NUDREN-883322 format. One record per residue: residue number from 1; residue in three letters; x negated, y, z of N, C-alpha, C, O in turn. Coordinates in Angstrom, 2 decimals, padded with zeros to 5 digits. Layout:
BEGIN
> resi;resn;n.X;n.Y;n.Z;ca.X;ca.Y;ca.Z;c.X;c.Y;c.Z;o.X;o.Y;o.Z
> NUM;ALA;X;Y;Z;X;Y;Z;X;Y;Z;X;Y;Z;
...
***
This chain:
BEGIN
> resi;resn;n.X;n.Y;n.Z;ca.X;ca.Y;ca.Z;c.X;c.Y;c.Z;o.X;o.Y;o.Z
> 1;UNK;-058.68;144.76;095.18;-059.41;144.16;096.29;-060.15;145.28;097.01;-060.83;146.10;096.38;
> 2;UNK;-060.03;145.31;098.30;-060.72;146.32;099.10;-062.21;146.05;099.08;-062.66;144.92;098.92;
> 3;UNK;-062.97;147.10;099.25;-064.43;147.01;099.21;-064.99;146.01;100.23;-065.87;145.24;099.85;
> 4;UNK;-064.54;145.98;101.50;-065.10;145.00;102.45;-064.84;143.56;102.02;-065.69;142.69;102.22;
> 5;UNK;-063.68;143.30;101.43;-063.37;141.94;100.98;-064.25;141.54;099.80;-064.72;140.40;099.71;
> 6;UNK;-064.46;142.49;098.88;-065.31;142.23;097.72;-066.74;141.93;098.18;-067.38;141.00;097.70;
> 7;UNK;-067.23;142.74;099.13;-068.58;142.52;099.67;-068.68;141.14;100.32;-069.65;140.42;100.11;
> 8;UNK;-067.67;140.78;101.12;-067.67;139.46;101.78;-067.66;138.34;100.75;-068.37;137.35;100.92;
> 9;UNK;-066.89;138.49;099.69;-066.83;137.48;098.64;-068.19;137.37;097.94;-068.67;136.26;097.69;
> 10;UNK;-068.80;138.49;097.63;-070.11;138.47;096.96;-071.15;137.83;097.88;-071.95;137.01;097.43;
> 11;UNK;-071.15;138.21;099.16;-072.13;137.65;100.09;-071.93;136.14;100.29;-072.90;135.39;100.34;
> 12;UNK;-070.68;135.70;100.40;-070.47;134.27;100.59;-070.88;133.49;099.34;-071.42;132.38;099.44;
> 13;UNK;-070.65;134.06;098.16;-071.10;133.40;096.91;-072.62;133.34;096.87;-073.20;132.32;096.48;
> 14;UNK;-073.26;134.43;097.29;-074.72;134.46;097.31;-075.27;133.42;098.28;-076.20;132.68;097.95;
> 15;UNK;-074.70;133.35;099.49;-075.17;132.38;100.48;-074.95;130.95;100.01;-075.79;130.09;100.26;
> 16;UNK;-073.84;130.68;099.34;-073.59;129.35;098.79;-074.64;129.00;097.74;-075.13;127.88;097.71;
> 17;UNK;-074.98;129.96;096.89;-076.00;129.74;095.86;-077.36;129.46;096.50;-078.07;128.56;096.07;
> 18;UNK;-077.72;130.24;097.51;-079.00;130.04;098.20;-079.03;128.68;098.89;-080.03;127.97;098.83;
> 19;UNK;-077.94;128.30;099.54;-077.87;127.02;100.25;-078.01;125.86;099.28;-078.71;124.89;099.57;
> 20;UNK;-077.35;125.94;098.12;-077.48;124.82;097.18;-078.87;124.78;096.57;-079.37;123.70;096.28;
> 21;UNK;-079.50;125.93;096.35;-080.88;125.93;095.84;-081.82;125.30;096.85;-082.72;124.55;096.48;
> 22;UNK;-081.62;125.60;098.13;-082.45;125.01;099.17;-082.25;123.50;099.23;-083.21;122.76;099.43;
> 23;UNK;-081.04;123.05;099.07;-080.76;121.62;099.09;-081.49;120.90;097.98;-082.02;119.81;098.19;
> 24;UNK;-081.51;121.49;096.77;-082.21;120.87;095.65;-083.70;120.81;095.93;-084.35;119.82;095.61;
> 25;UNK;-084.25;121.86;096.51;-085.68;121.88;096.81;-086.02;120.78;097.81;-087.02;120.08;097.65;
> 26;UNK;-085.20;120.64;098.85;-085.47;119.60;099.84;-085.42;118.22;099.21;-086.27;117.38;099.51;
> 27;UNK;-084.43;117.97;098.33;-084.32;116.67;097.67;-085.55;116.43;096.79;-086.08;115.32;096.75;
> 28;UNK;-085.99;117.47;096.09;-087.16;117.31;095.22;-088.41;117.05;096.04;-089.31;116.34;095.59;
> 29;UNK;-088.49;117.61;097.24;-089.64;117.38;098.10;-089.72;115.92;098.54;-090.80;115.42;098.86;
> 30;UNK;-088.59;115.23;098.56;-088.54;113.83;098.97;-088.91;112.87;097.85;-088.92;111.66;098.05;
> 31;UNK;-089.21;113.39;096.66;-089.54;112.54;095.52;-091.05;112.34;095.42;-091.83;113.26;095.65;
> 32;UNK;-091.42;111.12;095.07;-092.83;110.76;094.92;-093.04;110.24;093.51;-092.27;109.41;093.04;
> 33;UNK;-094.08;110.73;092.81;-094.37;110.18;091.48;-094.85;108.74;091.61;-095.69;108.42;092.46;
> 34;UNK;-094.33;107.89;090.76;-094.68;106.47;090.77;-095.01;106.08;089.33;-094.13;106.06;088.48;
> 35;UNK;-096.28;105.77;089.07;-096.73;105.46;087.71;-096.66;103.97;087.43;-097.07;103.14;088.24;
> 36;UNK;-096.12;103.67;086.26;-096.13;102.31;085.74;-096.70;102.44;084.33;-096.01;102.87;083.41;
> 37;UNK;-097.97;102.07;084.18;-098.63;102.30;082.89;-098.66;103.79;082.60;-099.12;104.59;083.41;
> 38;UNK;-098.14;104.16;081.40;-098.12;105.56;080.99;-096.85;106.28;081.43;-096.70;107.48;081.18;
> 39;UNK;-095.96;105.59;082.08;-094.66;106.18;082.46;-094.65;106.56;083.94;-095.22;105.86;084.77;
> 40;UNK;-093.98;107.65;084.26;-093.84;108.08;085.65;-092.37;108.17;086.02;-091.58;108.80;085.32;
> 41;UNK;-092.02;107.54;087.12;-090.71;107.69;087.74;-090.90;108.57;088.97;-091.97;108.58;089.57;
> 42;UNK;-089.85;109.30;089.33;-089.87;110.11;090.54;-088.90;109.44;091.51;-087.70;109.40;091.29;
> 43;UNK;-089.46;108.92;092.59;-088.67;108.03;093.45;-088.55;108.54;094.88;-089.44;109.22;095.41;
> 44;UNK;-087.43;108.20;095.47;-087.25;108.33;096.91;-087.82;107.05;097.51;-087.76;105.99;096.89;
> 45;UNK;-088.36;107.15;098.70;-088.92;105.99;099.38;-087.94;105.54;100.46;-087.51;106.34;101.30;
> 46;UNK;-087.59;104.26;100.45;-086.74;103.67;101.49;-087.60;102.65;102.22;-087.83;101.54;101.72;
> 47;UNK;-088.07;103.02;103.42;-088.95;102.10;104.14;-088.45;101.73;105.52;-088.99;100.81;106.15;
> 48;UNK;-087.42;102.42;106.02;-086.82;101.98;107.28;-085.62;101.09;106.96;-085.11;101.12;105.84;
> 49;UNK;-085.19;100.31;107.92;-084.05;099.43;107.66;-082.80;100.24;107.33;-082.01;099.80;106.49;
> 50;UNK;-082.59;101.38;107.95;-081.43;102.23;107.64;-081.51;102.78;106.22;-080.52;102.80;105.50;
> 51;UNK;-082.70;103.25;105.82;-082.87;103.77;104.46;-082.66;102.68;103.43;-082.02;102.91;102.40;
> 52;UNK;-083.18;101.49;103.70;-083.01;100.37;102.75;-081.54;099.96;102.68;-081.05;099.65;101.60;
> 53;UNK;-080.84;099.94;103.81;-079.43;099.55;103.82;-078.58;100.55;103.04;-077.64;100.15;102.36;
> 54;UNK;-078.90;101.84;103.12;-078.15;102.87;102.41;-078.46;102.85;100.92;-077.56;102.96;100.10;
> 55;UNK;-079.75;102.71;100.57;-080.15;102.66;099.17;-079.53;103.78;098.35;-079.54;104.94;098.76;
> 56;UNK;-079.01;103.42;097.19;-078.40;104.39;096.29;-076.87;104.36;096.35;-076.19;104.78;095.42;
> 57;UNK;-076.34;103.85;097.46;-074.88;103.78;097.62;-074.26;105.17;097.65;-074.88;106.15;098.05;
> 58;UNK;-072.99;105.21;097.21;-072.15;106.41;097.29;-072.70;107.60;096.52;-072.49;108.75;096.93;
> 59;UNK;-073.38;107.35;095.43;-073.84;108.42;094.55;-073.13;108.28;093.21;-072.78;107.18;092.80;
> 60;UNK;-072.94;109.41;092.55;-072.26;109.39;091.25;-073.21;109.23;090.08;-072.81;108.79;089.01;
> 61;UNK;-074.47;109.59;090.28;-075.43;109.54;089.18;-076.84;109.50;089.72;-077.09;109.75;090.90;
> 62;UNK;-077.76;109.18;088.83;-079.18;109.18;089.13;-079.88;109.82;087.94;-079.75;109.33;086.82;
> 63;UNK;-080.61;110.92;088.15;-081.27;111.58;087.01;-082.21;110.61;086.27;-082.75;109.67;086.86;
> 64;UNK;-082.39;110.85;084.98;-083.34;110.07;084.19;-084.70;110.10;084.87;-085.10;111.11;085.44;
> 65;UNK;-085.40;108.99;084.81;-086.75;108.84;085.35;-086.81;109.00;086.87;-087.88;109.26;087.43;
> 66;UNK;-085.67;108.86;087.54;-085.65;108.87;089.00;-085.28;107.47;089.48;-084.76;106.66;088.71;
> 67;UNK;-085.56;107.20;090.73;-085.23;105.90;091.29;-085.49;105.86;092.77;-085.70;106.88;093.42;
> 68;UNK;-085.47;104.63;093.29;-085.75;104.42;094.71;-086.68;103.23;094.85;-086.44;102.16;094.28;
> 69;UNK;-087.76;103.44;095.62;-088.70;102.37;095.92;-088.41;101.87;097.33;-088.47;102.63;098.30;
> 70;UNK;-088.09;100.59;097.44;-087.84;099.95;098.72;-089.13;099.29;099.18;-089.71;098.48;098.46;
> 71;UNK;-089.56;099.63;100.37;-090.84;099.18;100.90;-090.58;098.27;102.10;-089.83;098.62;103.01;
> 72;UNK;-091.21;097.10;102.10;-091.09;096.15;103.20;-092.47;095.93;103.81;-093.48;096.09;103.13;
> 73;UNK;-092.50;095.56;105.09;-093.80;095.42;105.77;-094.43;094.06;105.61;-095.55;093.84;106.08;
> 74;UNK;-093.74;093.14;104.95;-094.36;091.83;104.68;-093.79;091.27;103.39;-092.71;091.66;102.95;
> 75;UNK;-094.53;090.35;102.79;-094.03;089.68;101.59;-092.87;088.78;101.98;-092.91;088.09;103.00;
> 76;UNK;-091.84;088.79;101.14;-090.66;087.96;101.39;-089.81;087.89;100.13;-089.95;088.70;099.22;
> 77;UNK;-088.93;086.92;100.09;-087.94;086.88;099.02;-086.88;087.91;099.35;-086.33;087.93;100.46;
> 78;UNK;-086.59;088.77;098.39;-085.65;089.86;098.61;-084.32;089.57;097.94;-084.24;088.78;097.01;
> 79;UNK;-083.29;090.22;098.43;-081.95;090.08;097.87;-081.26;091.43;097.95;-081.19;092.03;099.03;
> 80;UNK;-080.74;091.91;096.83;-080.04;093.18;096.77;-078.66;092.97;096.17;-078.45;092.04;095.39;
> 81;UNK;-077.71;093.84;096.55;-076.39;093.83;095.95;-076.03;095.27;095.64;-076.79;096.19;095.93;
> 82;UNK;-074.85;095.46;095.05;-074.45;096.78;094.58;-073.22;097.31;095.30;-072.45;098.09;094.74;
> 83;UNK;-073.03;096.89;096.54;-071.89;097.37;097.32;-071.89;098.90;097.35;-072.90;099.52;097.67;
> 84;UNK;-070.74;099.49;097.02;-070.55;100.94;097.05;-071.55;101.69;096.16;-071.85;102.85;096.42;
> 85;UNK;-072.05;101.04;095.12;-073.00;101.66;094.19;-072.37;101.66;092.81;-072.18;100.61;092.20;
> 86;UNK;-072.04;102.85;092.31;-071.35;102.97;091.03;-072.28;103.12;089.84;-071.85;103.05;088.70;
> 87;UNK;-073.55;103.33;090.10;-074.53;103.58;089.03;-075.07;102.23;088.53;-075.56;101.44;089.33;
> 88;UNK;-074.98;101.96;087.22;-075.61;100.74;086.71;-077.14;100.84;086.87;-077.75;101.80;086.41;
> 89;UNK;-077.73;099.84;087.51;-079.16;099.89;087.82;-079.91;098.68;087.29;-079.32;097.63;087.01;
> 90;UNK;-081.21;098.85;087.15;-082.15;097.74;086.96;-083.05;097.73;088.18;-083.37;098.77;088.75;
> 91;UNK;-083.45;096.53;088.57;-084.34;096.39;089.73;-085.57;095.60;089.32;-085.47;094.59;088.62;
> 92;UNK;-086.72;096.08;089.76;-087.98;095.34;089.56;-088.45;094.88;090.93;-088.55;095.67;091.87;
> 93;UNK;-088.74;093.60;091.03;-089.36;093.06;092.25;-090.86;093.08;092.03;-091.36;092.59;091.01;
> 94;UNK;-091.59;093.66;093.00;-093.00;093.98;092.82;-093.83;093.35;093.93;-093.48;093.46;095.11;
> 95;UNK;-094.92;092.70;093.55;-095.84;092.07;094.50;-096.64;093.13;095.26;-096.69;094.29;094.87;
> 96;UNK;-097.27;092.70;096.32;-098.09;093.57;097.17;-099.15;094.32;096.37;-099.46;095.46;096.69;
> 97;UNK;-099.71;093.69;095.32;-100.75;094.34;094.53;-100.19;095.26;093.44;-100.95;095.82;092.65;
> 98;UNK;-098.85;095.42;093.38;-098.23;096.31;092.41;-097.78;095.64;091.13;-097.25;096.31;090.24;
> 99;UNK;-097.98;094.34;090.99;-097.58;093.63;089.78;-096.07;093.38;089.77;-095.52;092.85;090.73;
> 100;UNK;-095.42;093.76;088.69;-093.99;093.49;088.54;-093.81;092.00;088.30;-094.34;091.45;087.32;
> 101;UNK;-093.07;091.34;089.17;-092.83;089.89;089.08;-091.53;089.55;088.39;-091.44;088.54;087.69;
> 102;UNK;-090.50;090.39;088.56;-089.18;090.14;087.97;-088.49;091.46;087.70;-088.74;092.45;088.39;
> 103;UNK;-087.62;091.46;086.69;-086.75;092.61;086.41;-085.35;092.05;086.17;-085.17;091.10;085.42;
> 104;UNK;-084.36;092.67;086.84;-082.97;092.24;086.70;-082.08;093.46;086.49;-082.35;094.53;087.03;
> 105;UNK;-081.01;093.29;085.70;-079.98;094.31;085.62;-078.93;094.01;086.68;-078.67;092.85;087.00;
> 106;UNK;-078.33;095.07;087.22;-077.36;094.91;088.30;-076.04;095.61;087.91;-076.05;096.66;087.28;
> 107;UNK;-074.93;095.00;088.30;-073.60;095.50;087.95;-073.05;096.40;089.06;-073.12;096.05;090.24;
> 108;UNK;-072.51;097.58;088.69;-071.91;098.46;089.69;-070.87;097.73;090.55;-070.07;096.94;090.05;
> 109;UNK;-070.90;098.02;091.82;-069.96;097.52;092.83;-070.00;096.00;093.05;-069.19;095.47;093.81;
> 110;UNK;-070.92;095.30;092.41;-070.97;093.84;092.56;-071.49;093.46;093.95;-072.46;094.03;094.45;
> 111;UNK;-070.82;092.48;094.55;-071.28;091.95;095.83;-072.13;090.70;095.63;-072.56;090.08;096.60;
> 112;UNK;-072.37;090.34;094.37;-073.20;089.18;094.04;-074.67;089.52;094.31;-075.17;090.50;093.76;
> 113;UNK;-075.35;088.75;095.14;-076.76;089.06;095.42;-077.65;088.84;094.19;-077.49;087.88;093.44;
> 114;UNK;-078.60;089.74;094.03;-079.63;089.62;092.99;-080.91;089.32;093.75;-081.52;090.20;094.35;
> 115;UNK;-081.32;088.05;093.72;-082.44;087.58;094.55;-083.74;087.50;093.75;-083.74;087.21;092.55;
> 116;UNK;-084.82;087.76;094.45;-086.13;087.50;093.85;-086.41;086.01;093.99;-086.02;085.38;094.98;
> 117;UNK;-087.08;085.46;093.02;-087.41;084.03;093.09;-088.75;083.80;093.75;-089.12;082.66;094.03;
> 118;UNK;-089.50;084.89;093.99;-090.81;084.81;094.63;-090.87;085.81;095.77;-090.06;086.73;095.84;
> 119;UNK;-091.81;085.62;096.65;-092.03;086.60;097.71;-092.68;087.84;097.12;-093.66;087.75;096.38;
> 120;UNK;-092.13;088.99;097.46;-092.63;090.27;096.97;-092.63;091.27;098.12;-092.09;090.99;099.19;
> 121;UNK;-093.24;092.42;097.90;-093.34;093.44;098.94;-092.44;094.64;098.66;-092.00;095.31;099.60;
> 122;UNK;-092.15;094.91;097.38;-091.42;096.11;097.00;-090.30;095.78;096.03;-090.31;094.74;095.36;
> 123;UNK;-089.32;096.69;095.97;-088.28;096.65;094.95;-088.11;098.07;094.43;-088.10;099.03;095.21;
> 124;UNK;-087.98;098.21;093.13;-087.81;099.52;092.51;-086.51;099.52;091.73;-086.34;098.74;090.79;
> 125;UNK;-085.57;100.41;092.12;-084.32;100.56;091.40;-084.35;101.82;090.57;-084.73;102.89;091.05;
> 126;UNK;-083.95;101.68;089.29;-083.86;102.80;088.36;-082.58;102.62;087.55;-081.91;101.59;087.65;
> 127;UNK;-082.24;103.63;086.75;-081.08;103.49;085.88;-081.24;102.26;084.98;-082.33;101.97;084.50;
> 128;UNK;-080.12;101.55;084.76;-080.18;100.34;083.94;-080.75;100.68;082.56;-080.33;101.63;081.91;
> 129;UNK;-081.71;099.88;082.15;-082.34;100.04;080.85;-083.58;100.92;080.85;-084.28;100.99;079.85;
> 130;UNK;-083.86;101.61;081.96;-085.00;102.53;082.00;-086.33;101.80;081.84;-087.25;102.32;081.20;
> 131;UNK;-086.44;100.60;082.42;-087.69;099.84;082.25;-087.89;099.49;080.77;-088.97;099.67;080.21;
> 132;UNK;-086.83;099.00;080.17;-086.90;098.60;078.75;-087.22;099.81;077.87;-088.08;099.72;076.98;
> 133;UNK;-086.54;100.93;078.10;-086.80;102.14;077.31;-088.24;102.61;077.43;-088.80;103.13;076.47;
> 134;UNK;-088.85;102.42;078.59;-090.23;102.85;078.82;-091.24;101.78;078.40;-092.45;102.00;078.51;
> 135;UNK;-090.75;100.63;077.91;-091.65;099.56;077.51;-092.28;098.82;078.68;-093.32;098.19;078.53;
> 136;UNK;-091.65;098.90;079.86;-092.18;098.27;081.06;-091.69;096.83;081.14;-090.50;096.56;080.96;
> 137;UNK;-092.63;095.91;081.40;-092.31;094.48;081.39;-092.88;093.78;082.62;-093.69;094.34;083.36;
> 138;UNK;-092.44;092.56;082.82;-093.01;091.71;083.86;-094.50;091.59;083.62;-094.93;091.39;082.48;
> 139;UNK;-095.29;091.71;084.67;-096.75;091.66;084.56;-097.39;093.03;084.57;-098.59;093.15;084.85;
> 140;UNK;-096.61;094.08;084.27;-097.16;095.44;084.33;-097.43;095.80;085.79;-096.87;095.21;086.71;
> 141;UNK;-098.31;096.78;085.98;-098.71;097.18;087.34;-098.10;098.54;087.69;-098.08;099.46;086.89;
> 142;UNK;-097.60;098.62;088.91;-097.06;099.85;089.48;-098.11;100.43;090.41;-098.66;099.72;091.24;
> 143;UNK;-098.37;101.72;090.27;-099.31;102.40;091.15;-098.54;102.83;092.39;-097.94;103.91;092.42;
> 144;UNK;-098.56;101.98;093.42;-097.81;102.22;094.66;-098.48;103.37;095.42;-099.68;103.31;095.68;
> 145;UNK;-097.70;104.41;095.79;-098.31;105.53;096.53;-098.67;105.13;097.96;-098.10;104.20;098.52;
> 146;UNK;-099.63;105.84;098.53;-099.97;105.65;099.94;-098.82;106.17;100.77;-098.38;107.30;100.58;
> 147;UNK;-098.34;105.37;101.69;-097.18;105.79;102.48;-097.57;106.00;103.92;-096.72;106.36;104.74;
***
């Protein structure tokens, strides 16, 4: 391999490494700590209609203790499905005061709606079983961050 080609290969590898490191930093900057009792999840916030519609669709995995908090501007009965979502998830429906009202497991790719039975303000999606593993139950309080 000629020296200019080797240099170009090394530089392009370096730039690819720098670009992927920057991407990880930006993603981490979008995470907010969310405390539920003694446990902390690191969540992305979905508060616009576009962000809520996209949710966790088209992802291959979700790191442990990560999730997505869906924020609505008024209390309402919510309904979520798993269209284009391959990750098995659990969802907690949360009242305006941060109290978990319901927890449901959700099936990957299911178009069956998972509805809240009460009006709530927030929904928190995490890896399936994460609430149970952390000892989180209905009635526990979520420390909702200032948005």
